[in-house]
DRENLOLUM-248942 format. One line per 2 residues: for each residue x, y, z of N, C-alpha, C, O. Coordinates in steps of 0.2 Angstrom, whole numbers, plus 5000, padded with zeros to 4 digits. Last residue first. Layout:
BEGIN
X,Y,Z,X,Y,Z,X,Y,Z,X,Y,Z | ...
//
This chain:
BEGIN
5590,5098,5457,5594,5096,5451,5590,5091,5447,5593,5089,5442 | 5578,5110,5462,5581,5103,5463,5585,5102,5457,5584,5106,5451
5569,5122,5472,5574,5121,5466,5577,5114,5467,5580,5113,5473 | 5552,5124,5474,5558,5122,5477,5563,5120,5471,5561,5117,5467
5539,5127,5469,5544,5132,5469,5551,5130,5471,5556,5134,5470 | 5532,5115,5473,5533,5117,5466,5538,5122,5465,5542,5122,5459
5536,5104,5485,5535,5111,5484,5536,5113,5477,5542,5112,5474 | 5533,5090,5491,5535,5092,5484,5533,5099,5483,5527,5100,5479
5539,5081,5505,5535,5086,5502,5537,5088,5495,5543,5088,5494 | 5549,5072,5504,5543,5070,5508,5538,5075,5507,5532,5073,5507
5562,5074,5499,5556,5072,5494,5550,5070,5498,5545,5067,5495 | 5572,5079,5506,5571,5072,5506,5565,5069,5502,5564,5063,5502
5570,5092,5502,5576,5089,5500,5576,5081,5500,5578,5078,5496 | 5558,5095,5508,5559,5095,5501,5565,5092,5499,5564,5088,5494
5562,5094,5522,5557,5089,5519,5557,5089,5511,5556,5084,5508 | 5570,5106,5522,5573,5099,5523,5568,5093,5521,5571,5089,5518
5561,5116,5520,5567,5115,5515,5570,5108,5516,5571,5104,5511 | 5554,5115,5531,5551,5114,5525,5556,5112,5519,5555,5108,5515
5563,5118,5541,5560,5111,5541,5557,5110,5534,5558,5104,5532 | 5566,5131,5537,5571,5126,5537,5568,5119,5537,5571,5115,5534
5553,5137,5539,5556,5137,5533,5562,5132,5532,5562,5128,5527 | 5551,5135,5553,5547,5132,5549,5550,5132,5542,5549,5126,5538
5562,5144,5557,5562,5137,5559,5557,5133,5554,5559,5127,5552 | 5557,5156,5553,5563,5153,5550,5564,5146,5552,5566,5142,5547
5546,5157,5561,5545,5157,5554,5551,5154,5550,5551,5151,5546 | 5552,5158,5574,5547,5152,5572,5546,5152,5564,5546,5146,5562
5559,5170,5573,5563,5163,5574,5558,5157,5572,5561,5152,5569 | 5553,5179,5558,5553,5178,5566,5557,5171,5566,5558,5167,5562
5563,5185,5545,5558,5181,5548,5558,5181,5555,5564,5183,5558 | 5569,5192,5530,5568,5194,5538,5562,5190,5540,5556,5191,5538
5579,5185,5518,5572,5186,5521,5572,5187,5528,5575,5183,5532 | 5593,5184,5518,5589,5188,5513,5582,5190,5516,5580,5196,5516
5607,5186,5528,5600,5183,5527,5596,5187,5523,5596,5193,5524 | 5624,5186,5522,5618,5188,5526,5612,5184,5525,5612,5180,5520
5640,5179,5524,5634,5178,5521,5628,5181,5525,5627,5178,5530 | 5655,5188,5523,5650,5185,5528,5643,5185,5525,5640,5190,5523
5670,5184,5515,5663,5187,5515,5658,5184,5520,5658,5177,5520 | 5683,5180,5513,5680,5180,5520,5673,5184,5520,5671,5186,5526
5685,5181,5499,5684,5174,5502,5681,5174,5509,5678,5170,5511 | 5689,5191,5490,5683,5192,5494,5681,5185,5498,5675,5185,5500
5699,5187,5483,5701,5191,5488,5695,5192,5493,5695,5195,5499 | 5695,5170,5478,5696,5177,5477,5697,5181,5483,5697,5178,5488
5692,5157,5480,5698,5158,5476,5699,5166,5475,5704,5168,5471 | 5680,5157,5486,5686,5156,5491,5692,5157,5487,5697,5157,5490
5671,5159,5476,5672,5164,5480,5678,5164,5484,5682,5168,5485 | 5670,5146,5471,5674,5151,5467,5676,5157,5471,5681,5160,5470
5663,5140,5481,5669,5137,5479,5673,5142,5475,5679,5143,5477 | 5651,5148,5481,5656,5148,5487,5662,5145,5485,5668,5148,5488
5645,5144,5469,5647,5151,5470,5652,5152,5476,5657,5155,5475 | 5644,5131,5472,5649,5133,5467,5650,5140,5467,5656,5142,5466
5633,5130,5481,5640,5129,5483,5645,5131,5478,5651,5132,5480 | 5622,5132,5473,5624,5138,5477,5631,5137,5479,5635,5141,5480
5615,5123,5465,5622,5124,5464,5625,5130,5468,5630,5133,5465 | 5602,5123,5470,5605,5117,5470,5613,5118,5469,5617,5113,5470
5597,5137,5480,5598,5134,5474,5603,5128,5474,5607,5128,5478 | 5592,5143,5492,5591,5136,5491,5593,5133,5484,5591,5127,5483
5599,5155,5503,5598,5153,5496,5597,5145,5496,5601,5142,5499 | 5602,5160,5515,5596,5156,5515,5594,5155,5507,5588,5153,5506
5613,5168,5514,5614,5162,5518,5608,5157,5517,5608,5151,5517 | 5617,5175,5498,5613,5175,5504,5613,5168,5507,5613,5163,5504
5624,5172,5487,5628,5176,5491,5623,5178,5498,5625,5182,5502 | 5615,5166,5478,5619,5162,5482,5624,5166,5487,5627,5163,5491
5599,5175,5480,5605,5173,5476,5610,5169,5481,5609,5170,5487 | 5584,5177,5479,5588,5175,5485,5594,5171,5481,5594,5165,5480
5578,5181,5467,5579,5186,5472,5584,5183,5477,5589,5187,5479 | 5587,5175,5452,5581,5175,5457,5583,5179,5463,5589,5181,5464
5596,5169,5443,5591,5174,5441,5586,5173,5446,5580,5171,5444 | 5610,5163,5441,5606,5164,5448,5601,5170,5447,5602,5175,5451
5614,5152,5429,5612,5159,5430,5607,5160,5436,5602,5158,5436 | 5627,5143,5424,5621,5143,5429,5620,5150,5431,5624,5154,5433
5631,5135,5410,5631,5141,5413,5625,5141,5418,5620,5140,5416 | 5630,5121,5408,5636,5124,5406,5637,5131,5409,5642,5133,5411
5624,5108,5419,5623,5115,5416,5630,5118,5414,5635,5118,5418 | 5620,5094,5421,5627,5096,5418,5626,5103,5415,5627,5104,5409
5608,5093,5426,5613,5089,5429,5620,5091,5427,5625,5090,5431 | 5601,5101,5418,5601,5102,5425,5606,5098,5429,5609,5101,5433
5603,5096,5405,5605,5103,5407,5605,5104,5414,5609,5108,5417 | 5597,5084,5406,5604,5084,5405,5607,5091,5407,5612,5091,5410
5583,5088,5408,5586,5084,5413,5594,5084,5412,5598,5085,5417 | 5580,5097,5396,5580,5099,5403,5584,5095,5408,5588,5097,5412
5578,5094,5383,5585,5096,5385,5586,5097,5393,5591,5097,5395 | 5564,5091,5383,5569,5086,5381,5576,5087,5383,5580,5083,5384
5559,5104,5386,5559,5099,5391,5564,5093,5389,5567,5090,5394 | 5558,5114,5376,5564,5113,5379,5565,5107,5384,5570,5106,5387
5544,5114,5373,5549,5112,5368,5556,5111,5370,5560,5108,5367 | 5538,5120,5384,5538,5113,5383,5543,5110,5378,5546,5105,5379
5547,5133,5392,5543,5131,5386,5543,5123,5385,5549,5121,5386 | 5546,5134,5410,5550,5133,5404,5545,5131,5398,5540,5128,5399
5548,5134,5426,5545,5139,5421,5549,5138,5414,5554,5141,5414 | 5546,5117,5433,5550,5123,5430,5546,5127,5426,5541,5125,5422
5543,5112,5448,5539,5113,5442,5542,5119,5438,5540,5125,5439 | 5555,5113,5455,5551,5106,5454,5546,5106,5448,5546,5102,5444
5567,5123,5446,5561,5123,5450,5558,5116,5449,5558,5113,5444 | 5576,5126,5437,5578,5121,5442,5572,5120,5447,5572,5115,5451
5572,5136,5429,5572,5129,5426,5574,5124,5431,5573,5118,5429 | 5574,5147,5437,5567,5145,5435,5567,5138,5432,5562,5135,5433
5587,5150,5436,5584,5147,5442,5577,5144,5441,5576,5139,5444 | 5593,5147,5420,5591,5151,5425,5588,5147,5431,5586,5141,5430
5606,5142,5411,5601,5139,5415,5599,5143,5421,5603,5144,5426 | 5612,5144,5397,5609,5149,5402,5604,5146,5406,5598,5147,5405
5616,5133,5390,5621,5139,5390,5618,5145,5394,5621,5150,5395 | 5606,5124,5390,5612,5123,5395,5617,5129,5395,5621,5129,5400
5597,5128,5381,5596,5130,5387,5602,5129,5392,5603,5133,5397 | 5604,5133,5365,5602,5127,5369,5601,5130,5377,5605,5134,5378
5600,5149,5358,5604,5144,5360,5601,5138,5364,5595,5139,5367 | 5594,5156,5343,5592,5154,5349,5597,5148,5352,5598,5143,5348
5599,5171,5335,5599,5164,5335,5598,5161,5342,5600,5164,5347 | 5591,5185,5328,5593,5182,5334,5593,5174,5333,5588,5171,5331
5585,5193,5318,5592,5192,5318,5595,5189,5324,5601,5190,5326 | 5571,5195,5320,5573,5192,5314,5581,5190,5314,5583,5187,5309
5575,5210,5329,5570,5206,5327,5572,5202,5320,5574,5205,5315 | 5583,5219,5336,5586,5213,5332,5581,5208,5330,5583,5202,5329
5574,5228,5342,5579,5230,5337,5582,5225,5333,5584,5226,5327 | 5566,5219,5350,5563,5224,5344,5568,5226,5339,5567,5225,5333
5574,5213,5358,5569,5209,5355,5566,5213,5349,5565,5210,5343 | 5581,5224,5364,5585,5218,5360,5580,5215,5356,5581,5213,5350
5571,5230,5371,5574,5233,5366,5578,5228,5361,5577,5229,5355 | 5568,5220,5381,5563,5223,5376,5566,5226,5370,5564,5225,5364
5580,5220,5388,5578,5214,5384,5572,5216,5379,5572,5213,5373 | 5581,5232,5395,5585,5231,5389,5583,5225,5384,5584,5225,5378
5564,5236,5400,5571,5235,5401,5574,5234,5394,5571,5234,5389 | 5551,5240,5396,5553,5241,5403,5560,5239,5405,5562,5241,5410
5543,5250,5382,5548,5245,5385,5549,5246,5393,5547,5251,5396 | 5535,5260,5378,5532,5253,5378,5537,5248,5381,5535,5242,5382
5542,5272,5378,5535,5272,5381,5532,5265,5381,5527,5264,5385 | 5553,5271,5371,5554,5271,5378,5547,5270,5381,5546,5268,5387
5556,5271,5357,5551,5266,5360,5551,5266,5367,5548,5261,5370 | 5565,5281,5356,5559,5281,5352,5554,5276,5354,5548,5278,5354
5576,5276,5363,5572,5282,5366,5565,5283,5362,5561,5285,5365 | 5580,5265,5355,5577,5264,5362,5573,5270,5365,5568,5269,5368
5585,5272,5344,5579,5267,5343,5576,5266,5350,5570,5266,5351 | 5596,5278,5350,5591,5282,5347,5584,5278,5346,5579,5281,5348
5603,5267,5353,5601,5271,5358,5595,5276,5356,5590,5277,5359 | 5606,5261,5341,5601,5257,5345,5599,5262,5351,5593,5261,5353
5605,5270,5325,5609,5269,5332,5604,5266,5337,5598,5268,5338 | 5603,5264,5310,5599,5267,5316,5602,5266,5322,5602,5260,5324
5613,5262,5301,5607,5264,5299,5602,5267,5304,5598,5272,5302 | 5624,5260,5309,5625,5265,5304,5618,5267,5302,5617,5273,5300
5619,5249,5317,5620,5255,5320,5621,5261,5315,5618,5267,5317 | 5621,5239,5308,5614,5241,5310,5614,5248,5313,5610,5252,5312
5635,5238,5308,5631,5239,5301,5624,5242,5303,5622,5246,5300 | 5637,5234,5321,5639,5240,5319,5636,5242,5312,5634,5248,5311
5632,5221,5320,5629,5225,5324,5630,5232,5322,5626,5237,5322 | 5641,5215,5311,5634,5216,5309,5630,5221,5313,5626,5224,5311
5652,5215,5320,5652,5218,5313,5645,5220,5311,5644,5225,5308 | 5649,5208,5331,5649,5215,5332,5650,5219,5325,5648,5225,5324
5639,5196,5336,5642,5198,5330,5643,5205,5329,5638,5209,5327 | 5639,5190,5352,5637,5196,5348,5642,5196,5342,5648,5196,5342
5631,5180,5363,5636,5180,5358,5634,5185,5353,5629,5185,5350 | 5625,5182,5379,5624,5184,5372,5631,5183,5368,5636,5186,5370
5616,5180,5394,5622,5177,5390,5620,5178,5382,5615,5177,5380 | 5606,5188,5398,5612,5186,5402,5618,5183,5399,5623,5184,5401
5594,5191,5391,5601,5194,5389,5607,5192,5393,5612,5196,5392 | 5583,5179,5385,5586,5181,5391,5593,5184,5390,5597,5181,5387
5573,5185,5371,5579,5181,5374,5580,5184,5381,5578,5189,5383 | 5562,5181,5359,5562,5186,5365,5567,5182,5370,5566,5177,5373
5558,5180,5342,5562,5178,5348,5562,5184,5353,5562,5190,5352 | 5542,5177,5336,5548,5181,5336,5552,5179,5342,5549,5177,5347
5530,5170,5337,5536,5166,5334,5542,5170,5334,5548,5168,5332 | 5521,5179,5342,5524,5173,5346,5530,5169,5343,5533,5166,5347
5526,5195,5336,5523,5189,5335,5525,5184,5340,5531,5184,5343 | 5525,5210,5346,5529,5205,5342,5524,5199,5341,5519,5198,5345
5520,5221,5354,5518,5220,5347,5522,5215,5343,5522,5215,5336 | 5523,5221,5367,5528,5225,5362,5526,5224,5355,5529,5227,5350
5513,5214,5373,5514,5221,5374,5518,5225,5369,5517,5231,5368 | 5516,5201,5367,5510,5205,5366,5510,5212,5367,5508,5216,5363
5528,5199,5373,5528,5199,5366,5521,5203,5364,5521,5207,5359 | 5524,5198,5387,5529,5203,5385,5528,5204,5377,5528,5210,5375
5517,5186,5387,5513,5193,5388,5518,5199,5386,5515,5204,5383 | 5528,5178,5384,5522,5177,5380,5518,5184,5380,5516,5187,5375
5537,5178,5394,5538,5182,5389,5532,5182,5384,5532,5187,5379 | 5535,5168,5403,5532,5174,5405,5532,5179,5399,5529,5184,5398
5542,5157,5399,5536,5158,5396,5532,5164,5398,5528,5166,5394 | 5559,5163,5398,5554,5159,5401,5547,5161,5398,5547,5166,5395
5569,5167,5383,5567,5168,5390,5561,5163,5392,5559,5159,5388 | 5582,5158,5374,5575,5161,5375,5573,5162,5382,5575,5158,5386
5599,5162,5373,5594,5158,5375,5587,5161,5376,5587,5167,5378 | 5607,5169,5359,5605,5169,5366,5600,5164,5367,5597,5162,5362
5616,5178,5347,5614,5171,5349,5613,5172,5357,5617,5174,5360 | 5615,5191,5335,5615,5189,5342,5613,5182,5343,5608,5180,5340
5614,5192,5321,5618,5197,5325,5620,5194,5332,5625,5196,5335 | 5616,5180,5308,5612,5183,5314,5617,5188,5317,5623,5188,5316
5623,5173,5298,5616,5176,5296,5612,5179,5302,5606,5181,5301 | 5634,5169,5305,5635,5173,5298,5628,5176,5296,5628,5181,5293
5638,5164,5317,5633,5169,5317,5633,5173,5310,5632,5179,5310 | 5642,5148,5324,5641,5152,5317,5636,5157,5318,5630,5156,5319
5652,5149,5339,5646,5147,5335,5645,5151,5329,5647,5157,5329 | 5662,5151,5347,5664,5151,5340,5658,5149,5336,5658,5147,5330
5657,5152,5360,5660,5158,5357,5661,5157,5350,5660,5162,5346 | 5652,5139,5362,5647,5144,5362,5650,5150,5359,5647,5154,5355
5663,5131,5361,5658,5130,5356,5653,5136,5356,5650,5137,5351 | 5671,5136,5372,5673,5137,5365,5667,5136,5360,5667,5140,5355
5669,5136,5385,5665,5141,5381,5666,5141,5374,5663,5144,5370 | 5668,5123,5396,5672,5126,5391,5668,5130,5386,5663,5127,5384
5658,5126,5411,5660,5122,5405,5665,5126,5401,5666,5132,5402 | 5652,5135,5420,5653,5128,5422,5656,5123,5417,5655,5117,5417
5651,5150,5427,5653,5147,5421,5655,5140,5423,5660,5139,5427 | 5638,5157,5437,5644,5153,5437,5645,5150,5430,5640,5146,5428
5632,5174,5439,5632,5167,5436,5638,5164,5438,5643,5166,5441 | 5629,5188,5439,5626,5183,5444,5626,5176,5441,5621,5173,5440
5634,5195,5428,5639,5193,5433,5636,5189,5439,5639,5187,5443 | 5631,5190,5411,5629,5194,5417,5634,5191,5423,5637,5186,5422
5641,5192,5397,5639,5188,5402,5637,5192,5408,5641,5196,5410 | 5644,5191,5379,5642,5195,5385,5640,5190,5390,5636,5185,5389
5657,5189,5369,5652,5185,5373,5651,5190,5379,5655,5191,5383 | 5661,5196,5353,5661,5196,5360,5656,5191,5363,5651,5189,5360
5669,5201,5338,5665,5196,5341,5666,5197,5349,5671,5198,5351 | 5678,5210,5332,5672,5208,5328,5667,5203,5331,5662,5202,5329
5686,5224,5335,5683,5218,5339,5677,5216,5335,5672,5219,5335 | 5690,5236,5330,5692,5230,5326,5690,5223,5330,5692,5218,5328
5685,5246,5338,5682,5245,5332,5684,5238,5328,5680,5236,5324 | 5684,5241,5356,5688,5243,5350,5684,5241,5343,5681,5236,5343
5668,5245,5364,5674,5240,5362,5677,5243,5356,5674,5247,5352 | 5658,5254,5365,5663,5254,5370,5669,5249,5369,5674,5250,5372
5650,5252,5354,5653,5258,5354,5659,5258,5359,5664,5262,5358 | 5645,5239,5355,5649,5240,5349,5653,5247,5350,5658,5248,5347
5638,5240,5368,5644,5236,5367,5648,5238,5361,5654,5239,5362 | 5627,5246,5372,5633,5251,5370,5639,5247,5368,5644,5250,5367
5618,5238,5377,5616,5241,5371,5622,5245,5368,5622,5247,5362 | 5622,5236,5390,5623,5231,5385,5622,5233,5378,5625,5230,5374
5618,5247,5397,5625,5247,5394,5626,5242,5390,5631,5242,5385 | 5606,5245,5403,5606,5248,5396,5613,5248,5393,5614,5249,5387
5609,5242,5416,5607,5237,5411,5607,5239,5404,5609,5235,5399 | 5611,5254,5423,5617,5251,5419,5615,5245,5415,5619,5243,5411
5599,5257,5429,5600,5260,5423,5606,5256,5419,5606,5256,5413 | 5592,5242,5436,5596,5247,5437,5598,5250,5430,5598,5246,5425
5575,5236,5440,5582,5235,5439,5586,5242,5439,5584,5246,5443 | 5561,5237,5441,5565,5235,5447,5572,5234,5446,5576,5232,5451
5561,5250,5430,5557,5246,5434,5560,5244,5440,5562,5248,5444 | 5566,5259,5420,5571,5254,5423,5567,5249,5428,5570,5243,5430
5565,5269,5405,5562,5265,5411,5567,5260,5414,5570,5256,5410 | 5576,5283,5403,5574,5276,5401,5570,5273,5407,5573,5273,5412
5582,5294,5407,5575,5295,5406,5572,5288,5403,5566,5287,5402 | 5596,5292,5408,5592,5293,5414,5584,5293,5413,5581,5291,5418
5605,5290,5398,5600,5285,5398,5595,5286,5404,5591,5282,5405 | 5614,5300,5400,5611,5300,5393,5605,5295,5393,5601,5295,5389
5619,5297,5412,5615,5303,5411,5611,5303,5405,5605,5305,5405 | 5627,5287,5416,5621,5285,5414,5616,5291,5413,5610,5290,5412
5644,5286,5408,5639,5290,5412,5632,5287,5410,5630,5286,5405 | 5655,5273,5409,5651,5277,5405,5645,5280,5410,5643,5277,5414
5671,5266,5409,5666,5270,5413,5662,5274,5409,5664,5278,5404 | 5678,5251,5407,5675,5256,5403,5670,5260,5407,5664,5257,5408
5692,5242,5410,5686,5245,5413,5684,5251,5409,5688,5256,5408 | 5699,5228,5405,5699,5235,5403,5692,5237,5406,5687,5234,5404
5711,5215,5408,5705,5218,5410,5705,5226,5408,5710,5229,5410 | 5717,5200,5402,5718,5207,5402,5711,5210,5404,5706,5208,5402
5724,5185,5411,5719,5189,5407,5720,5196,5407,5722,5199,5412 | 5731,5177,5419,5734,5180,5412,5729,5183,5408,5729,5182,5402
5726,5175,5431,5724,5170,5426,5727,5172,5419,5724,5170,5414 | 5731,5185,5438,5732,5179,5440,5731,5173,5435,5734,5168,5435
5725,5196,5431,5732,5195,5430,5734,5188,5432,5738,5184,5429 | 5712,5195,5437,5713,5194,5430,5720,5192,5428,5721,5188,5424
5715,5199,5450,5712,5192,5449,5713,5191,5442,5715,5185,5440 | 5720,5212,5448,5724,5207,5451,5722,5200,5450,5725,5195,5448
5709,5218,5444,5714,5218,5439,5719,5212,5442,5721,5208,5438 | 5701,5218,5455,5699,5214,5450,5704,5213,5445,5705,5208,5441
5709,5226,5463,5708,5220,5466,5705,5215,5460,5708,5209,5459 | 5708,5238,5456,5714,5235,5457,5714,5228,5459,5717,5223,5457
5694,5241,5457,5697,5240,5451,5704,5236,5451,5705,5231,5448 | 5694,5244,5471,5690,5239,5468,5693,5237,5462,5694,5231,5460
5702,5256,5471,5705,5250,5475,5701,5243,5472,5704,5238,5472 | 5695,5265,5464,5701,5263,5461,5704,5256,5465,5706,5252,5461
5677,5260,5463,5683,5263,5466,5689,5261,5463,5690,5255,5461 | 5668,5263,5447,5670,5259,5453,5676,5262,5456,5679,5266,5453
5655,5267,5436,5660,5269,5441,5661,5264,5446,5657,5262,5450 | 5647,5261,5428,5645,5268,5429,5650,5271,5434,5650,5277,5435
5654,5250,5416,5652,5252,5423,5651,5259,5423,5653,5263,5419 | 5660,5235,5409,5656,5242,5407,5653,5244,5414,5649,5240,5417
5674,5227,5406,5669,5229,5411,5666,5235,5410,5670,5240,5410 | 5681,5215,5396,5678,5222,5396,5673,5223,5401,5667,5220,5401
5694,5205,5396,5688,5206,5399,5687,5214,5399,5691,5218,5400 | 5701,5194,5385,5701,5201,5386,5694,5203,5389,5689,5202,5386
5710,5178,5388,5704,5182,5388,5706,5190,5389,5710,5192,5392 | 5716,5164,5381,5718,5171,5382,5711,5175,5382,5708,5175,5377
5714,5147,5389,5712,5153,5384,5715,5159,5386,5716,5161,5392 | 5716,5137,5397,5722,5138,5392,5720,5144,5387,5723,5144,5382
5705,5136,5406,5712,5137,5409,5717,5139,5404,5722,5143,5405 | 5691,5137,5409,5694,5138,5402,5702,5140,5403,5704,5145,5401
5688,5136,5422,5685,5131,5417,5687,5132,5410,5685,5128,5405 | 5694,5147,5427,5695,5140,5430,5693,5135,5425,5696,5129,5425
5688,5158,5421,5695,5156,5420,5696,5149,5422,5700,5146,5418 | 5674,5157,5425,5676,5157,5418,5683,5155,5417,5685,5150,5413
5676,5158,5439,5673,5152,5436,5675,5151,5429,5676,5146,5426 | 5681,5171,5439,5685,5166,5442,5683,5159,5439,5687,5155,5437
5670,5178,5434,5676,5178,5430,5681,5172,5433,5684,5169,5429 | 5661,5176,5445,5659,5174,5438,5665,5173,5434,5666,5168,5431
5668,5182,5456,5666,5175,5456,5665,5172,5449,5667,5167,5447 | 5669,5195,5451,5675,5192,5452,5673,5184,5452,5677,5180,5450
5655,5199,5452,5659,5199,5445,5665,5195,5446,5667,5191,5441 | 5653,5198,5465,5650,5193,5461,5653,5193,5454,5653,5187,5451
5660,5209,5469,5662,5203,5472,5659,5197,5467,5663,5192,5466 | 5654,5220,5462,5660,5218,5460,5662,5211,5463,5666,5207,5459
5641,5225,5465,5641,5218,5462,5648,5216,5460,5649,5211,5456 | 5643,5238,5469,5639,5233,5473,5640,5226,5471,5639,5221,5475
5649,5245,5459,5653,5243,5465,5649,5238,5469,5653,5234,5473 | 5643,5236,5444,5645,5242,5448,5648,5240,5455,5650,5234,5456
5644,5230,5427,5644,5229,5435,5645,5236,5438,5647,5241,5435 | 5643,5219,5414,5641,5226,5416,5641,5225,5424,5638,5220,5426
5655,5212,5402,5651,5211,5408,5649,5218,5410,5653,5223,5409 | 5662,5203,5389,5660,5209,5391,5655,5208,5397,5651,5203,5397
5677,5195,5382,5671,5194,5387,5669,5201,5389,5673,5205,5391 | 5685,5189,5369,5682,5195,5371,5676,5194,5376,5671,5192,5373
5698,5179,5367,5691,5178,5369,5689,5185,5372,5691,5186,5378 | 5710,5177,5355,5708,5181,5361,5700,5180,5361,5697,5181,5357
5721,5164,5350,5715,5167,5350,5713,5171,5356,5714,5169,5361 | 5739,5167,5349,5733,5164,5352,5727,5168,5351,5727,5174,5350
5749,5167,5334,5745,5171,5339,5739,5167,5342,5735,5165,5338 | 5763,5157,5331,5756,5158,5330,5753,5162,5336,5754,5160,5342
//
């Protein structure tokens, strides 16, 4: 009997390879008996960097395929505070083999904390993509894009993709052509996904994409997800470090930052020196440390402080 292959897609560059390795390590460690084919979509990484990532994947009997794609054809698309390579997510059906009928896309600023079987195998017979809804800020985004508030606007960090149905859509209108037509109203790839796949998106439970905003003392979350929140915070399946001060900075206050360090120690980047994200005076740093300590003890309750 041939083992099932789990196709995992991620986008990264030289600056984020260490974090890619941590995410993949967490995926492998929590899905130890699965066969993975990892597709890394990149604008280019060093040969030595690819070799290190290949060695990590081989350690877990996973296959790694690096797909290098030029950003030249995407250079006129808006990027805001992000990077052009975010649009590589839209190229998944083109860059993966034609006989690949399903994949799971994962951002690299994540830790996978559970068995992904139910996520990967979910029913997509009537949809093209399954993903978690974005935070309430998307209300304004929907207005800007001309979407109804009942239309889905997702966080694209975790996406289960029905590639057969996606390719069928591509035959009618290639997604990159579509993106160029609407480039005057979009700011990132999530806008494109919301418009291109309108009516063809399945919404995932929040536990599959627990962003930093959900861990805040006053979480940025739609009220309809509040019944899921306590369990998802205590037992998150995927932790998405979607915030400026990520766990590879010394001053990160995320409640699951230690998981990043745990998996980092299992990689060749284990001797990484954690820098400080925020430049402060000694007095400013001292006040911040005291404030964070008081938050941990519950003596003050900062709305933006992250808790389990």
